[in-house]
C-alpha positions in Angstrom: -1.3 35.0 11.2 1.3 34.8 8.5 3.7 31.9 7.6 5.4 29.9 10.3 9.1 30.1 11.0 9.4 26.4 10.2 7.6 23.7 8.5 8.2 20.1 10.0 7.6 17.4 7.3 6.9 13.9 8.8 6.3 10.8 6.5 4.4 8.2 8.3 3.6 4.8 7.7 1.9 2.3 10.1 2.3 4.6 13.0 -0.9 4.3 15.1 0.6 3.2 18.3 3.5 5.6 18.4 2.2 8.7 16.7 0.1 10.3 19.2 2.6 10.1 22.0 5.6 11.2 19.8 3.7 14.2 18.2 2.7 15.4 21.6 6.2 15.4 22.6 7.5 17.3 19.6 4.7 20.0 20.1 5.3 20.4 23.7 9.1 21.0 22.8 8.4 23.6 20.0 5.8 25.6 22.1 8.1 25.6 25.2 10.7 27.2 23.1 8.3 29.6 21.4 9.0 28.4 17.9 6.4 29.4 15.3 5.8 26.1 13.4 3.4 24.0 11.3 3.7 20.2 11.2 3.0 18.2 7.9 1.9 14.5 8.7 2.3 13.0 5.1 0.4 9.5 5.4 1.5 7.0 3.1 -1.8 5.2 2.9 -0.7 2.5 5.4 -3.5 1.3 7.4 -7.0 2.5 8.6 -5.6 2.8 12.1 -2.8 5.2 11.3 -5.1 7.2 9.1 -7.8 7.7 11.7 -5.2 8.6 14.3 -3.3 11.2 12.0 -6.7 12.7 11.0 -7.8 13.1 14.7 -4.6 14.7 15.6 -4.7 17.1 12.8 -8.2 18.0 14.0 -7.1 18.3 17.8 -3.9 20.5 16.9 -4.4 23.7 14.7 -0.8 23.7 13.8 -0.8 20.1 12.2 -1.9 19.4 8.7 -2.7 16.0 7.1 -1.6 15.0 3.7 -2.6 11.6 2.1 -0.7 9.6 -0.5 -2.3 6.9 -2.5 0.7 4.5 -2.2 3.6 4.0 0.3 6.6 6.0 -0.9 8.8 7.7 1.8 10.6 9.9 -0.9 7.3 11.0 -2.4 6.1 11.9 1.0 8.9 14.1 1.8 8.6 15.7 -1.7 4.9 16.5 -1.4 5.5 17.7 2.1 8.2 20.1 1.2 6.2 21.5 -1.7 3.1 22.1 0.7 5.3 23.6 3.5 4.9 27.5 3.9 7.6 28.0 6.5 10.6 30.2 6.0 12.6 26.8 6.9 11.5 23.2 6.1 12.7 20.5 8.5 12.5 16.8 7.6 12.3 14.4 10.5 11.1 10.9 11.3 8.2 10.6 13.9 10.8 8.4 16.0 13.8 10.6 15.4 13.3 14.3 15.9 15.2 17.1 18.0 13.8 20.4 19.0 17.3 21.8 19.8 18.3 20.8 16.4 15.6 22.7 14.9 16.2 25.9 17.0 19.8 25.9 15.9 18.8 25.5 12.4 16.5 28.4 12.7 19.1 30.7 14.0 21.7 29.8 11.6 19.4 29.9 8.5 17.6 33.1 9.4 20.7 34.9 10.6 23.3 33.6 8.3 23.5 32.7 4.5 23.0 28.9 5.2 20.8 26.9 2.7 20.8 23.4 4.1 21.8 22.1 7.5 22.3 18.3 7.9 22.1 16.3 11.1 24.9 14.1 10.3 25.2 10.9 12.1 28.6 10.2 10.3 30.2 13.6 11.4 32.7 14.0 14.1 31.4 14.2 17.5 28.1 12.4 16.5 26.9 9.6 18.6 25.4 6.7 16.7 23.8 4.2 19.1 22.1 2.0 16.4 23.1 -1.6 15.7 26.6 -2.1 14.2 25.3 -3.2 10.9 23.3 -0.1 10.5 26.4 2.0 11.3 28.4 0.1 8.9 26.0 0.5 6.1 25.8 4.1 6.7 29.6 4.4 6.4 29.5 2.4 3.1 26.9 4.6 1.9 28.8 7.7 2.6 32.0 6.5 0.9 29.8 5.6 -2.1 28.2 9.0 -2.3 31.7 10.9 -1.8 33.5 8.8 -4.4 30.8 8.3 -7.1 29.3 11.6 -6.7 31.9 13.9 -5.3 29.6 14.6 -2.4 31.4 17.0 0.4 29.1 16.2 3.2 28.9 12.8 5.1 25.2 12.0 5.2 22.2 12.7 3.3 19.6 10.7 5.5 18.2 11.6 8.6 17.0 15.0 9.9 17.9 17.9 7.7 16.6 21.6 7.3 16.3 23.4 4.2 15.9 27.2 3.5 12.7 27.6 1.6 13.4 29.5 -1.4 12.6 29.3 -5.4 16.0 27.7 -5.8 15.2 25.0 -3.4 11.6 24.5 -5.2 13.4 24.4 -8.5 15.8 21.5 -7.3 12.9 19.5 -5.9 11.1 19.6 -9.0 14.1 18.6 -10.9 14.7 15.4 -8.8 13.7 12.3 -10.6 13.8 9.7 -7.9 11.6 9.2 -4.7 11.5 6.2 -2.3 14.8 5.7 -0.5 17.0 8.3 -2.4 14.9 11.5 -2.8 16.6 13.2 -0.1 20.0 12.0 -1.3 19.3 13.3 -5.0 18.1 16.6 -3.6 21.3 17.0 -1.3 23.5 16.1 -4.3 21.6 18.7 -6.6 21.7 21.4 -4.1 25.3 20.9 -3.5 25.9 21.1 -7.4 23.7 24.2 -7.6 25.9 26.1 -5.2 23.8 25.6 -2.1 25.7 26.5 1.1 25.6 23.2 3.4 26.4 22.9 7.0 26.7 19.7 8.8 26.0 19.4 12.5 26.7 16.4 14.8 23.9 14.6 16.2 23.1 11.6 18.8 21.1 8.8 17.3 19.4 6.2 19.3 16.6 3.9 18.1 13.4 4.4 20.1 12.1 1.1 18.7 13.1 -1.8 16.4 13.1 -0.9 12.8 10.1 -1.5 10.7 11.9 -3.3 7.9 15.3 -4.8 7.4 17.9 -2.6 6.0 19.4 -5.5 4.2 16.2 -6.0 2.1 16.4 -2.3 1.0 20.1 -2.4 -0.1 19.6 -4.0 -3.6 16.8 -1.4 -4.4 18.7 1.4 -3.0 21.8 0.4 -5.0 20.2 0.2 -8.3 18.4 3.5 -7.7 21.8 5.0 -6.9 23.3 3.7 -10.3 20.4 5.2 -12.2 20.8 8.5 -10.2 24.5 8.3 -11.4 23.6 7.9 -15.1 20.9 10.6 -14.8 23.2 13.2 -13.5 26.2 12.2 -15.7 23.9 12.7 -18.6 22.7 16.1 -17.4 26.2 17.1 -16.9 27.3 15.9 -20.3 24.5 17.9 -22.1 25.2 20.9 -19.9 28.9 20.8 -20.8 28.0 20.3 -24.5 25.6 23.2 -24.6 28.3 25.4 -22.9 30.9 24.2 -25.3 28.7 25.1 -28.3 28.4 28.6 -26.7 32.2 28.9 -26.3 33.1 27.5 -29.6 30.7 29.5 -31.6 30.2 32.8 -30.1 27.3 34.5 -31.4 25.9 31.4 -33.2 22.3 31.3 -33.5 21.8 27.9 -32.1 20.8 24.6 -34.1 20.1 24.9 -37.7 16.5 23.9 -38.9 17.7 21.0 -40.6 19.1 19.8 -37.2 16.0 20.2 -35.2 
C-alpha cells in the first residue's frame, strides 16, 4: 500500500473515557477529506483501562498503531512516535486538541512548497486562545523567554505541529537531549538553528475538558529543564565555534597532536 501521506502522533495518558470518542472524530474527519494517514497512539503506561481501550482501537482500525512506553513521559512519547512514523509528514497533536483542516493545510504547504515545519501557534496574530487567563499568561511568558534566551523567531513551540519527515529531521530528533515537557521545544530550536524553514499559522484553542494537571506544578521543572537546555546548546555552540576557529586559524592543519588526545 505504500507509506501514508501523514503520520499523526498522539501521546496518551489516562484517556480511557475520552479516547474512543475523540479518535473516532479524528478518523472521520481524515477519511472524509480523503487524507492518507496513520495514527500512532503512544501509551505512557498510565492505567489498565487506557491500555485496554487503546489496544482495542488499534485492533479495530487498520490505520491505528499502538506503542507502549514503560513510564509516563510526554516528550519521550513524541520522540518514539516520530521515529516510528512512516508518513511524508508527521503531525503532533493531543487527543483533546486536533484540527483536520490544519493537517490538510500542512500537507498542501509541505508537499508543494519547501516548508520543513508548520507550527499552529496560539500566540500568533489572529489566533484565538480561549483557555484560562493564567494559562494564556504563562504561554506568553514562555514565548518571551524562548525568544530572548534562545533567539527563537517563532512564537510557540507547544501544541499542534507538522514536520516534513526527512533525514535532517531524524538527525535533529536524535540530537535532542531532553524529553518530558520540553522535547518539542528543543526540537523546534534545533531545527531553526539547523536551517529548517518554519511557518506559523494562527489557531483557535479551546479546552474540551479540565487540564489533567496544574500548569503551576510543572513550571519549576520546565524552568530547570530550560536552564539545562540553554547550557547544553551554549556548550555545543562554543565547541562548534572553537572547531571552526581552529580550521580558519590553521588552514591545512592536521588536527590535534597525538600528545593532546
